[in-house]
N, C-alpha and C positions, 0 to 999 in steps of 0.2 A: 218585765223582758226575759226572754230563755234568754240560757247561756250562748248558743249557738247564734242568735241574732245580734248581742253585745258584742259575741266577736267578730260579727263582719263588721260591726258600725266602728269596735277599734282599731280595725285593720284599713280603715278606707283612706286613712291619713297615716301621720308619724301619732301618734297617740299613744298606739301600744309600746312603742319604741318609748317614747319618753316617760312614763308612767315607770318601764323598768329601769332607765335611767335615773330618774327620781328616787325610785326603792333602795336602790345601792348605796346613796348617798347619804339615803334619808333615814328610815325604822331599820335597815338592813343595820345599820352602823350601831346601833342602839341595840337591838339584839344580839351582832356579836357579842357586846362587851360586857353583858350579860351572863352570856354562858363562859363565855373565852378564855375569864378569870379564874374557872373552874380545873380547870385539867393542871396549869402549871401551877396550884396554890403550894403545893407541900415545894418545890424545885424555889421557887419565892420567897419566901419562909426560911429556907436554907443559906441562900441569897445575901436574906437580909443578917441573918448567924458570924457569915464570912468577911462583909462586909464591916460589918462591925467590930469583929474579931483584929481585923488588917488596922482600922482606924487605929483602936484600943489598946488591943493586944492582952485580950480577954475576953470572954464570950459574953453576948448580952445577957442580961437579967430576961425572964418567960417574961416577967408583966409588958416588959420592952417590946419585945418581938412583936408580941398581941397587939401593943399601942398601934405601931409603924404598920404591921398589918393591917388594923381595922378603918386607917387613914386611908388606905390604899385603895381601900373594898372601901368606903363612904362619901369620897370627894367626889366619885364619881354620879354618887347622889346627886350632893347636895350643889354642884355646879349644872348638873343635870336642870336641877330649879331656874337655878340664873339663864341660862339656856333659851328655857323656854318661858321667862319673861318677858326675854327682850328679842322676844321673836319679832311683834310688834313693831317696836321700834326700828329694826334691821332690815325687816321684808316690807316695811314701809315706804323710805330710804330709798333704797338700793331697788326693791321692788324682789319677787320671787324669786326670779333667777341668777341672778350675782347674789343675793343673798346661799341661796344652799354651793355657791359657785364658793365662794366664801368660808361657807362653814366646813367646804372640804378639803379647803388651804391647811383650817382649824384641825384639819385631821391630818395632814400629811404631815403637821408640824409635831404633833403631836407624838405619830410614828417615829417621826426620829430623835427624840427626847426619849423612846421610851429604848429605842433598839441601842442606842449609846449607854445607856444605862450602867450595862452590865461591864464595857468596856471601863467604862468611868469606876466602877464600883461605888455607885452611886444611888442606895435606896431613896435617896431626899427625888433624884431625879422621877423613879420610876411613879410617888408621889403628883410631881409636877405634871405627868403625864397624862395620867389619871384623875387630874385637874380639866387638861384640854379636852382629852375622849370627852366629859363630864357635859362639859357647858358644848361640845359640839354637836354628841346625841341630844340634848337639850335639842338646841335652836334647830338641827338636823330633824329629826319628828317632827316635828308643831310647823317647822315650812314645807315640810314635805306635804302630813293631811289639807294644810293649807292650800298650798300650789295643788293639788286635786284636786281641789270640790270648788275653783274656781277656772279648772281647765274641764270641766263636766258636766254638760245637758243636767238641764236637773233631774230628765225620766232616768240616768244612770249612774247622778250623781254618787247615791249610796254604792252601787260595786266598784264604781273606781276608786275612790275613798276607803273603801277596802281593803284593796288591794297594798294600805297601809299597814296594817295588820298583817297581810300575810309573810309582806317583806321582812317585818317583825319578827315571825316564827322562824323563820327562812333564815336569819342571822344568826337565832339560836341555834337551829343547825350550824351551820358551818363554824360556828364557834366549840359547837362539840366535836367536829370533823376533824378540824387540823388540829383539835387536843390529845385524840389517837399516838400513839409510841408509834404504828406505823409513819404518821406524817409527820407532824412535828412537835408530838407529846414530849419531848425529851427533855433533860436539863438540860442539856446543852443549846438547845435550844427554845429557852420559854423567851426568850424577851422577843423574840420573832413569832412565833404564834398571837403575840398580843400586837405584832401591827398587819394583820392581813388587811383587815378591814382596809389600809392607804392607798390600796392598792387598787380597790373599788375606788373610794373618795379621784384618787388618779383618771381614771377612767370619767368619770365625772367630770374634770375637771375640764378634761380633751373634749369632749361631747357633746354637754351642753350648752356651750355655747354656738351654735351651730344649730338649737332646738330653739320653739318657740315661746314668750313668755306667758304666764297669764292672762287671757284675754281680756278678765272681768279688772285685772289688775290695769289694763293698758285702757281701756275705752270710761271706767267710773274713774280713777285714779286719774289719771295718766292726760285722758278726754283724747285719747286721739282716738276715733273713731278708725280709720284708714291702716290703722296698725291692728289692732280688733279681729279686727274682719280677715286681714290674714291671718293673723296665730291662728284663729277657727279653722281658715281652707287646708292651714297648714297639718291642723289636728284634724282634723275634721273629714276632708275631701272638701271636693268643690261644691260651691253653692252661694244664699245670699247672704244667708242666715240672719236676716232682719228680726226674724221671731224672737230666737235666743237673744239677742241684742236689748230687743225691748225686753226680755224677760231681766236683761242684767239691772233696765233700768227701772224697771215696775218696782225689783226687791231693793235695788238702793232709794226709790224714793218711800216707802218703806218705813227704811232705815233710819232715814232724810225726818220723816214726817215724825214719828215718837226721837223726844229729846234726849239728849247723849245721858247715858246713867253710867254710877260707878258700879264697883261691885259691893257698895254697902246698898244705894239706893234701886242695885234689882234684887234684892234679895228682904225687902220691904214691900214692894210693889207686889200685891194683891193678887195680880193679874197674870202674871206667871208662875204664881210660886208652888203649881203643880209641876209644870215641867221643869220646872229648877229643882227639885224637890229629887223626882227618878231622875235625873241627871247626874244627879249630886248623889245619890244611893246606887248607881248602876258605875258611875266612876270610882267613889271613895271604897266597894266592895272589890272594885279591880287593883286598887290601890294595898289595900290590908289584905288581900289575900293571900299574900305570903309566896306569889309566886315566885318575884323576881328572886328575895333570896333563898332559896330552895333549889332555885335556878344558878345561883351566883355559887353556893357549899355546898351542892346536888355530892360532890367528890366525897368534902367531908361525910356528908348525914346518911352514904351509903359504904363508909368504910364502920362506921359510927354501924350499922348496921349490922357488919360480919359480914359485909359480901367480901372477896378475895380482888385485892389492891388491883390486880394484871383485869381485871373482869368489868372495874368499874365503871372504867370509859365507854365500855359498848352500852352497857344499860342506859347510862345516859343519852347516849344519840338513840337508843331508839323512846328516850324521852321527843330529842327531836324531830324525829323525822311523824313519831303520834300528832306532837301537835300541828305543824302545816298543815298531814295531810286532814287533820278536823278543822286547822283555819280555812282551807279551800272549798272544804264541802258544805258548809254549816254555811258561810259568809257569802258566797253564788252558788250555790244548790237547794239547798236543804231550808235557807231562808222564804226563798219563794215558795214552796209548798207548807211550812210550819207557822214562819210569822218569829215575830221577834220572840215575842213572852216565850212561849216552850222551852226556845233557844237558854233563854235569861234564866228563867226557875231550873231548868231540868240541871244545864251546865251550875250553875253556883249550888246548887243540892248534893249533889253526885258528888262534888269537888268538895263540900263540907261532909260530908263521913267518909271519903277515901280520907282525907288528913286527917280525922280524927281515929282510922283504922292504920295507918301509917302510926300514930301515936305512940296506938295496943300492941304495933308489933315489935316497935323498940325498946318498948320498955320491958317487952318476951324474948330479945332475941337470946339472952340466953338457956333459956326454960329449955330450945331443941334446935339442931344443928338446920333444920332444913326452915326454921320462923326466919329468918335474915332474905331470905331465898323470894320470899313470897313479901318482903315490902315494898321492892319494885313494883309491885302489879298493882295495888293502889297510888302508886307515885304515879305511873302510866295512864290509868286513868284518872288520876286527879289530871295533868296533862293536858291530857283530851277535852276534858270538861271546860276547865279556863276555856279553852283554843276556842270552846261553842260560845262564851260571853263575847266573840270578836266583830260579831253586832253593835254591837256598841258607836262603832262610826259609824254607819250607816245609820241607825239612829240620831248622831251629832248632826249629820249631814242634811238630815232633812229639814232641819230649822232655818237651812241656808249659811254661808258662804263667811259671812259675816254676819252674822247678829249677837246679841249680845253674850248666849250662851254661848257660843261655839266661842268667842274670843275668850270667856273667862275660861271657858277648857283646856285652849290653846294657851292661856297663859297661866 
């Protein structure tokens, strides 16, 4: 389906608006917190030092500051795992819409703790806020993708679920933008810049109750045919939607026909081994590529490379702009012409070569004054290449919204 036809179909009802509201409370939050911590990182470490000194009247040992800072960074990822694992339990019990609203409330509560931490001179409160942010990001990103897959007809499901990756890239860009010293990236505002996503969570809490629940959840899990049809009409315009509801029944019948499988049983099933291997390689390559670490520690990386401190935030902003442009162009435009495989092979290949080049330039940064400036170029190229792999969500969605593969990946 062409981009114009897709846009026309999305604007027949409230589908496009729902996609936006889900995005700002879903993967956008995860993307923001990945990059949002980079800019205020030196200010937070100084805050840890000053808080320790005020409490114990002596400077903290360097290894203690490193340990506390490591906890602040790592607890986000740890709790993100718990949030992602809990998605089936929470979204199944409360529904997709209520799960997203509850998730946004957790994000708002985390922002309150983060905002109060500076006044309370408590680095423990920063850790607690990061724990809540992590759980919210894991639950929100997973529920967001599941919600998208369940509101979209099969023909455009891939393009709709792709918006999850696009909002993730948009969140990273906002994290870098608000981290500029001209905006909120100053020492007196480091706690405020980490609370910006709460505004978008508040918008979702206020607006989402007036938008429809996922039609598939209403029809298959709740058995409410009338509510399902009403939700479909609200999302996609007037129509009988008998074909779409028959497709939901057919998908569910195929799922019910197969006996329930645990992850271990799925791994042992020879009939799905190649599909599972394909998805595992793609997702493991994504997680082990190191891009989240590079985004979080981009300030320190460029500082070590020798770039001037006052220029680093503008370089990281360029990374965010290039990522979202590539995510949109590859996910919604290029995939129609090139297919998925060239984007995967080309993206990961160029990204690997770029990271090797970054390693070389970091080791040669003292050899010449121009070397630090070329370190940013392969970083941008690496980010562009990483964004081209965002088609993984289209590949996942083609397996269906509630298959064993998608549930395993969302967990």
